[in-house]
C-alpha positions in Angstrom: -51.6 -32.1 -47.3 -50.3 -30.1 -44.5 -53.1 -27.7 -43.4 -51.6 -26.0 -40.3 -48.0 -24.8 -39.4 -47.1 -23.8 -35.9 -43.8 -22.1 -35.1 -41.6 -22.0 -32.1 -40.3 -18.5 -31.4 -36.7 -18.5 -30.0 -34.2 -19.3 -32.7 -36.9 -20.4 -35.1 -38.6 -17.0 -35.8 -36.4 -14.6 -33.5 -32.8 -14.4 -32.6 -32.1 -14.7 -28.9 -29.2 -12.4 -28.9 -30.9 -9.4 -27.4 -32.7 -11.6 -24.6 -29.4 -13.1 -23.3 -27.5 -9.7 -23.9 -29.9 -8.0 -21.7 -29.3 -10.4 -18.8 -25.6 -10.1 -19.3 -25.9 -6.3 -19.0 -28.2 -6.5 -15.9 -25.6 -8.9 -14.2 -22.8 -7.0 -15.2 -20.9 -9.7 -16.9 -19.6 -10.0 -20.4 -22.2 -11.0 -23.0 -20.1 -14.0 -24.5 -20.0 -15.4 -20.9 -23.7 -15.6 -20.6 -24.1 -17.0 -24.1 -21.4 -19.8 -23.5 -23.0 -20.8 -20.3 -26.5 -20.9 -21.9 -25.0 -23.4 -24.4 -23.3 -25.4 -21.7 -26.2 -26.1 -19.5 -28.7 -26.7 -22.3 -26.3 -29.2 -23.7 -26.4 -30.9 -20.4 -30.2 -31.2 -20.5 -30.6 -28.5 -18.0 -33.0 -25.3 -18.1 -31.3 -22.2 -19.8 -32.0 -20.1 -16.7 -29.6 -22.2 -14.8 -26.8 -20.2 -16.6 -28.1 -17.2 -14.7 -27.9 -19.2 -11.4 -24.3 -19.9 -12.1 -23.5 -16.4 -12.5 -25.7 -15.2 -9.5 -26.0 -18.0 -7.0 -29.3 -17.6 -5.2 -30.9 -15.4 -7.8 -34.6 -15.3 -7.9 -35.0 -15.2 -11.9 -38.7 -14.2 -11.7 -38.0 -11.3 -9.3 -35.0 -10.1 -11.3 -37.0 -10.2 -14.4 -39.7 -8.1 -13.0 -36.9 -5.7 -11.6 -35.5 -5.3 -15.0 -38.9 -4.5 -16.4 -39.4 -1.9 -13.5 -36.1 -0.3 -14.3 -36.9 0.0 -17.8 -34.5 -2.6 -19.0 -37.0 -5.4 -19.6 -37.6 -7.5 -22.8 -37.7 -5.9 -26.2 -38.3 -7.2 -29.5 -38.4 -5.4 -32.9 -38.1 -6.3 -36.5 -34.5 -6.6 -36.3 -34.6 -9.6 -34.1 -36.5 -11.6 -36.8 -34.6 -13.9 -38.9 -35.0 -12.6 -42.6 -36.9 -15.6 -44.0 -39.7 -15.3 -41.4 -42.1 -12.7 -43.1 -41.7 -14.1 -46.6 -42.2 -17.8 -45.4 -45.1 -17.3 -43.3 -46.7 -14.9 -45.8 -46.3 -17.6 -48.6 -48.0 -20.3 -46.3 -50.8 -18.0 -45.7 -51.0 -17.2 -49.5 -51.2 -21.1 -50.0 -54.3 -21.1 -47.7 -52.6 -22.6 -44.6 -53.2 -21.7 -41.1 -50.1 -20.2 -39.5 -49.8 -20.3 -35.7 -46.8 -18.9 -33.5 -46.7 -20.6 -30.1 -43.4 -20.9 -28.1 -41.9 -20.8 -24.7 -41.8 -17.1 -24.1 -43.3 -14.6 -21.5 -46.6 -12.9 -21.8 -44.6 -9.6 -22.5 -42.9 -11.4 -25.4 -46.3 -12.3 -26.7 -47.3 -8.8 -26.6 -44.2 -7.6 -28.6 -44.6 -10.4 -31.1 -48.3 -9.3 -31.7 -47.2 -5.7 -32.1 -45.0 -6.9 -35.0 -48.0 -8.0 -37.0 -46.6 -11.0 -38.3 -48.5 -12.9 -41.1 -49.9 -15.4 -38.7 -53.4 -16.3 -37.6 -52.5 -16.4 -33.9 -49.6 -15.6 -31.8 -49.5 -17.1 -28.3 -46.8 -17.9 -25.7 -46.5 -20.2 -22.7 -46.7 -17.1 -20.5 -50.2 -16.5 -21.9 -51.3 -19.9 -21.2 -49.6 -20.6 -17.9 -48.2 -23.9 -19.2 -44.7 -24.4 -21.2 -43.2 -26.8 -23.5 -42.5 -29.7 -23.1 -45.6 -30.2 -21.1 -48.1 -32.3 -23.1 -50.8 -29.8 -22.2 -49.1 -27.1 -24.1 -49.4 -29.3 -27.3 -53.0 -30.1 -26.5 -53.6 -26.3 -26.6 -51.7 -26.0 -29.8 -53.9 -28.7 -31.6 -57.0 -26.9 -30.2 -55.9 -23.8 -32.1 -54.7 -25.8 -35.2 -58.1 -26.6 -36.4 -56.7 -29.6 -38.2 -55.8 -33.2 -37.4 -52.4 -33.7 -35.6 -51.1 -35.6 -38.7 -52.0 -32.5 -41.0 -50.3 -30.1 -38.5 -46.5 -29.2 -38.5 -44.6 -28.0 -35.5 -41.5 -26.2 -36.5 -38.7 -25.6 -33.9 -35.1 -26.1 -33.1 -34.9 -27.7 -29.8 -35.3 -31.6 -29.5 -36.7 -31.8 -26.0 -39.0 -28.9 -26.2 -40.1 -29.1 -29.9 -39.4 -32.3 -31.8 -40.0 -35.0 -29.4 -43.2 -33.6 -27.7 -44.7 -32.5 -30.7 -44.0 -35.8 -32.4 -45.6 -37.6 -29.1 -48.8 -35.4 -29.7 -49.2 -36.9 -33.2 -47.9 -33.8 -35.1 -45.7 -33.8 -38.1 -42.3 -32.1 -37.1 -39.8 -29.9 -39.0 -36.5 -29.4 -37.2 -34.7 -26.3 -38.2 -30.9 -26.2 -38.2 -30.6 -22.7 -36.6 -29.3 -21.2 -33.6 -27.0 -23.2 -31.2 -29.7 -26.0 -30.4 -30.6 -26.6 -34.0 -26.9 -26.9 -35.0 -26.0 -28.9 -31.9 -28.5 -31.7 -32.6 -28.9 -31.3 -36.3 -27.3 -34.9 -37.0 -28.6 -36.6 -33.8 -29.8 -39.9 -34.8 -32.9 -39.6 -32.5 -33.7 -36.1 -34.0 -33.3 -37.3 -37.6 -35.6 -40.2 -36.9 -38.3 -38.2 -35.3 -38.3 -35.2 -37.6 -40.4 -35.4 -40.8 -38.4 -32.6 -42.4 -34.9 -31.3 -41.4 -34.5 -27.8 -43.0 -32.0 -25.0 -42.9 -34.5 -22.2 -43.7 -38.2 -21.5 -43.2 -38.2 -20.9 -46.9 -38.3 -24.7 -47.4 -41.6 -25.1 -45.8 -44.1 -24.0 -48.6 -42.9 -27.2 -50.5 -43.7 -29.3 -47.5 -47.1 -27.7 -47.4 -47.8 -29.2 -50.7 -47.1 -32.8 -49.7 
């Protein structure tokens, strides 16, 4: 029986639209241009912030991030950014007695915003809080410390093969790959992803059934 479910954030629980739109507006370029470039660099196996460097060569992304915050144009997250199945699915899992953790590659500020949403989760933590990001194995060691369950009874739910599926599997966890967002759709039928994922789902509402296995 699965005891703990751990959720990625971007394009698993929350839509990334607002995040990249904010960067597009800050850089003064069309929003679809940023979206297309993010998809292009990630499909090449590059970091998604490389899209910003293509648009603004020489940009210091961290400095620009803090400049946006100082200008009052920084990160923002509210209920409208969540996918509609998030609260029902997480709430049902907790109702079944499962431990629910949110742990993704997000800034410390995003962690604060997520906690302000009062999700039906036992813990909400980000890579910015920890100072270590996926796919670093240390991130998943931290996840398992919070899980309070053996790896084989812990499920990591995410959309990205390199950041979610493969490193979580390497850490001994069970994996649910969600066909959501650009990365989830791009790699949905990839043979390596199919082989590594214990479940391939289109909605978080499918997870309570997995909890019973």
